[in-house]
C-alpha positions as CSV (number, residue, x, y, z in Angstrom):
1,M,-37.4,-14.4,-14.7
2,Y,-37.5,-12.7,-11.4
3,S,-39.2,-9.4,-11.1
4,K,-37.4,-6.1,-10.8
5,E,-38.6,-5.9,-7.2
6,E,-37.2,-9.4,-6.4
7,L,-33.8,-8.6,-8.0
8,S,-33.6,-5.3,-6.1
9,E,-34.6,-6.7,-2.7
10,G,-31.7,-6.7,-0.3
11,L,-29.2,-5.4,-2.9
12,K,-27.1,-2.7,-1.3
13,T,-25.1,-1.3,-4.2
14,Q,-24.2,2.4,-4.8
15,I,-24.2,2.4,-8.6
16,V,-24.4,-1.0,-10.3
17,G,-28.0,-2.4,-10.1
18,K,-29.8,0.8,-9.1
19,K,-32.2,0.3,-12.0
20,F,-33.3,-3.0,-13.6
21,F,-34.8,-3.7,-17.0
22,V,-36.1,-7.3,-16.9
23,F,-37.3,-9.5,-19.8
24,D,-38.5,-13.0,-20.3
25,T,-37.2,-12.9,-23.9
26,I,-35.2,-10.3,-25.7
27,D,-33.0,-10.2,-28.8
28,S,-29.9,-9.1,-26.9
29,T,-29.3,-7.6,-23.5
30,N,-26.3,-5.8,-24.9
31,A,-28.4,-4.3,-27.7
32,C,-30.9,-3.1,-25.1
33,A,-28.2,-1.6,-22.9
34,R,-26.7,0.2,-25.9
35,T,-30.2,1.7,-26.6
36,L,-30.4,2.9,-23.0
37,G,-26.9,4.3,-23.3
38,D,-27.9,6.3,-26.4
39,A,-31.0,7.6,-24.6
40,G,-28.9,9.0,-21.8
41,T,-29.9,6.5,-19.1
42,A,-27.8,6.8,-15.9
43,E,-25.0,4.4,-15.4
44,G,-25.6,1.3,-13.3
45,A,-28.6,0.2,-15.2
46,V,-28.8,-3.6,-15.6
47,V,-30.6,-5.5,-18.3
48,V,-31.5,-9.1,-17.4
49,A,-33.3,-11.7,-19.6
50,D,-34.2,-15.3,-19.3
51,F,-33.6,-16.0,-23.0
52,Q,-32.0,-14.2,-25.9
53,T,-33.0,-14.7,-29.5
54,S,-29.9,-13.1,-30.9
55,G,-27.5,-13.4,-28.0
56,R,-23.9,-12.8,-29.2
57,G,-20.5,-13.8,-27.9
58,R,-17.2,-12.5,-29.0
59,L,-16.4,-12.2,-32.7
60,G,-20.1,-12.1,-33.5
61,R,-20.8,-15.7,-32.5
62,A,-24.1,-16.8,-31.1
63,W,-24.4,-17.4,-27.4
64,I,-26.3,-20.5,-26.7
65,A,-28.2,-20.7,-23.4
66,E,-31.3,-22.6,-22.3
67,P,-34.2,-20.5,-21.1
68,G,-34.5,-20.1,-17.4
69,E,-31.3,-21.9,-16.5
70,N,-28.6,-19.2,-16.7
71,L,-27.8,-15.5,-16.2
72,L,-27.9,-13.2,-19.2
73,L,-27.1,-9.7,-18.3
74,S,-25.7,-6.4,-19.4
75,V,-24.5,-3.5,-17.3
76,L,-24.4,0.1,-18.5
77,L,-21.5,2.2,-17.2
78,R,-20.2,5.7,-17.9
79,P,-16.6,5.6,-16.7
80,R,-14.5,8.7,-17.2
81,I,-11.7,6.9,-18.9
82,S,-9.7,7.3,-22.2
83,I,-10.1,5.2,-25.3
84,A,-6.6,3.7,-24.4
85,N,-7.9,2.2,-21.2
86,A,-11.3,1.0,-22.5
87,G,-10.1,-2.6,-23.1
88,L,-9.3,-2.9,-19.4
89,L,-13.0,-2.9,-18.6
90,T,-13.1,-6.5,-19.7
91,L,-10.5,-7.3,-17.0
92,Y,-12.6,-5.4,-14.4
93,A,-15.7,-7.4,-15.3
94,S,-13.8,-10.7,-15.3
95,V,-12.4,-10.1,-11.8
96,G,-15.7,-8.9,-10.4
97,I,-17.6,-11.9,-11.7
98,A,-14.8,-14.3,-10.7
99,R,-14.8,-13.0,-7.1
100,A,-18.6,-13.3,-6.9
101,I,-18.7,-16.9,-8.2
102,E,-15.9,-18.0,-5.9
103,R,-18.1,-17.0,-3.0
104,H,-20.7,-19.5,-4.1
105,V,-18.6,-22.4,-5.4
106,G,-15.8,-22.2,-2.9
107,E,-13.2,-22.9,-5.6
108,P,-10.8,-20.7,-7.6
109,I,-12.0,-19.2,-10.8
110,E,-9.6,-18.8,-13.7
111,C,-9.5,-15.9,-16.1
112,K,-8.6,-16.8,-19.7
113,W,-7.7,-14.0,-22.2
114,P,-9.5,-12.2,-23.5
115,N,-12.9,-12.6,-21.9
116,D,-13.6,-16.1,-20.5
117,L,-14.0,-17.4,-17.0
118,L,-13.2,-21.1,-16.3
119,L,-14.0,-23.5,-13.5
120,H,-12.0,-26.7,-13.4
121,G,-10.5,-25.7,-16.8
122,K,-13.9,-25.4,-18.6
123,K,-15.7,-22.2,-19.7
124,F,-18.8,-21.2,-17.8
125,C,-18.9,-17.5,-18.5
126,G,-18.2,-15.2,-21.5
127,I,-18.0,-11.4,-21.4
128,L,-18.8,-9.1,-24.2
129,L,-17.6,-5.5,-23.9
130,E,-19.0,-2.8,-26.2
131,N,-18.0,0.9,-26.0
132,L,-19.2,4.1,-27.5
133,F,-16.5,6.7,-27.8
134,Q,-16.8,10.4,-28.0
135,Q,-13.6,12.2,-29.0
136,S,-10.8,10.7,-26.9
137,E,-13.0,9.2,-24.1
138,V,-15.6,6.6,-23.4
139,S,-19.1,7.9,-23.7
140,Y,-20.5,4.7,-22.2
141,A,-19.6,1.1,-21.9
142,V,-21.9,-1.9,-22.0
143,I,-20.6,-5.0,-20.2
144,G,-22.5,-8.1,-21.2
145,A,-22.1,-11.5,-19.5
146,G,-23.5,-14.9,-20.1
147,I,-23.1,-17.1,-17.0
148,N,-24.0,-20.8,-17.3
149,V,-25.6,-21.5,-13.9
150,N,-27.9,-24.5,-14.0
151,Q,-27.8,-25.7,-17.6
152,R,-27.0,-29.4,-17.7
153,Q,-26.6,-30.1,-21.4
154,F,-24.7,-28.3,-24.2
155,P,-24.4,-28.9,-27.9
156,D,-21.9,-31.5,-28.9
157,E,-19.6,-28.9,-30.5
158,I,-19.0,-27.1,-27.2
159,S,-19.7,-29.8,-24.6
160,S,-16.0,-30.6,-24.3
161,Q,-15.1,-27.0,-23.4
162,G,-18.3,-25.5,-22.0
163,T,-19.8,-26.2,-18.6
164,S,-22.0,-24.7,-15.9
165,L,-21.8,-24.1,-12.2
166,A,-24.3,-26.9,-11.5
167,I,-22.4,-29.4,-13.6
168,E,-19.0,-28.7,-11.9
169,T,-20.3,-28.6,-8.4
170,G,-23.2,-31.1,-8.7
171,A,-25.7,-28.7,-7.1
172,P,-28.2,-26.1,-8.5
173,F,-27.9,-22.5,-7.6
174,D,-30.3,-19.6,-7.0
175,R,-29.8,-17.3,-10.0
176,R,-31.0,-14.3,-8.0
177,E,-28.3,-14.9,-5.4
178,I,-25.6,-15.3,-8.1
179,L,-26.8,-12.1,-9.9
180,Q,-26.8,-10.0,-6.7
181,S,-23.3,-11.3,-5.8
182,V,-22.0,-10.3,-9.3
183,L,-23.5,-6.8,-9.1
184,S,-22.2,-6.3,-5.6
185,E,-18.7,-7.2,-6.6
186,L,-18.8,-5.0,-9.7
187,D,-20.1,-2.2,-7.6
188,A,-17.4,-2.5,-5.0
189,L,-14.7,-2.5,-7.6
190,Y,-16.1,0.3,-9.7
191,P,-15.1,3.6,-7.9
192,P,-11.4,3.6,-8.9
193,V,-12.2,2.0,-12.3
194,Q,-14.7,4.9,-12.9
195,H,-11.7,7.3,-12.8
196,G,-9.4,5.1,-14.8
197,D,-7.5,3.4,-12.0
198,F,-7.1,-0.3,-12.7
199,D,-4.2,-0.9,-10.2
200,A,-6.2,-3.3,-8.2
201,I,-7.8,-5.1,-11.2
202,V,-4.9,-6.0,-13.4
203,P,-2.8,-7.9,-10.8
204,D,-5.9,-9.8,-9.7
205,W,-6.6,-10.8,-13.3
206,I,-3.0,-11.8,-14.0
207,K,-3.0,-13.9,-10.8
208,R,-6.0,-15.8,-12.2
209,C,-4.5,-16.4,-15.6
210,T,-2.5,-19.6,-16.1
211,M,-1.3,-19.2,-19.7
212,F,1.7,-16.9,-19.2
213,G,4.9,-18.6,-20.0
214,K,3.2,-21.3,-22.0
215,P,3.0,-22.0,-25.7
216,V,-0.3,-20.8,-27.2
217,T,-2.0,-20.5,-30.6
218,V,-4.2,-17.6,-31.4
219,K,-6.8,-18.2,-34.2
220,Q,-8.0,-15.0,-35.8
221,H,-10.2,-14.5,-38.8
222,D,-7.5,-14.7,-41.4
223,H,-4.6,-16.4,-39.8
224,T,-3.2,-18.3,-36.8
225,M,-0.3,-17.1,-34.6
226,S,1.8,-19.3,-32.4
227,G,4.3,-18.5,-29.6
228,I,4.8,-18.1,-25.9
229,A,2.2,-16.0,-24.0
230,R,4.4,-13.5,-22.1
231,R,2.3,-10.8,-20.5
232,L,-0.5,-8.3,-20.8
233,N,0.1,-5.0,-22.6
234,H,-0.8,-1.8,-20.9
235,D,-4.1,-1.8,-22.8
236,A,-5.1,-5.4,-22.1
237,G,-3.6,-6.8,-25.3
238,L,-1.9,-10.2,-25.1
239,V,1.9,-10.1,-25.8
240,I,3.1,-13.2,-27.5
241,E,6.8,-14.1,-28.2
242,T,6.9,-15.5,-31.7
243,G,9.8,-16.5,-34.0
244,T,9.9,-13.0,-35.4
245,G,9.7,-11.1,-32.1
246,L,7.0,-9.9,-29.7
247,Q,3.5,-9.5,-31.1
248,T,0.5,-8.0,-29.4
249,V,-3.0,-9.3,-30.2
250,Y,-6.3,-7.9,-29.2
251,A,-8.8,-10.6,-30.3
252,G,-8.9,-14.2,-31.2
253,D,-9.4,-17.7,-29.9
254,V,-6.5,-18.7,-27.6
255,S,-5.5,-22.3,-27.0
256,V,-2.7,-23.4,-24.7
257,V,-0.6,-26.0,-26.5
258,S,-0.1,-29.0,-24.2
């Protein structure tokens, strides 16, 4: 993994990336960032690791990433927003990372609800948002991201859906450059988000999502829902038109029915 000095060199951000915590191996960058949040660390701190022994994706799943090939990071933020708007932070992270990656690959990045980024229809990035609430507001937010950069092989069970930037473009990437681009975009988008203004984020995310108007299935822990994906709710829930009316879901595995 690069040193803190290498990651900071040339990075001209105002908040995001002002302090780095860098590890060769860690249990979870999100867990570390939560500890920093509990300790009162200033927002903008970034935890980066080459390998996670207990990396987690959404719904408690393991995040599988080869050491030294990808980007595993978590950003600590302290936005002054209500609990009702907390879920919109995933859209903010998705748009910021998508914009950054587009600058390197020169192709459009798709956002898939609730927290995936796709290139050529295959997932290369997952985002895990964890919030601590105090009364009716967010005390701090941890935005974790696993970005498959140079990994060339994946387990059989995910190889049909998972990919990396190197696989899709045929060329390796400098992880430091990718990381700095991601932090720069998140920093540039943060000022209005910090105060609860997502007016620039939501339309950008919607523009990148291709599932609206299409039949989808949503698999959750105890059941599966089918219907037409219609829109985002005000709090980033997915509104689905089912046989019994409109339903809003906030978690699950979404598949577009072809």
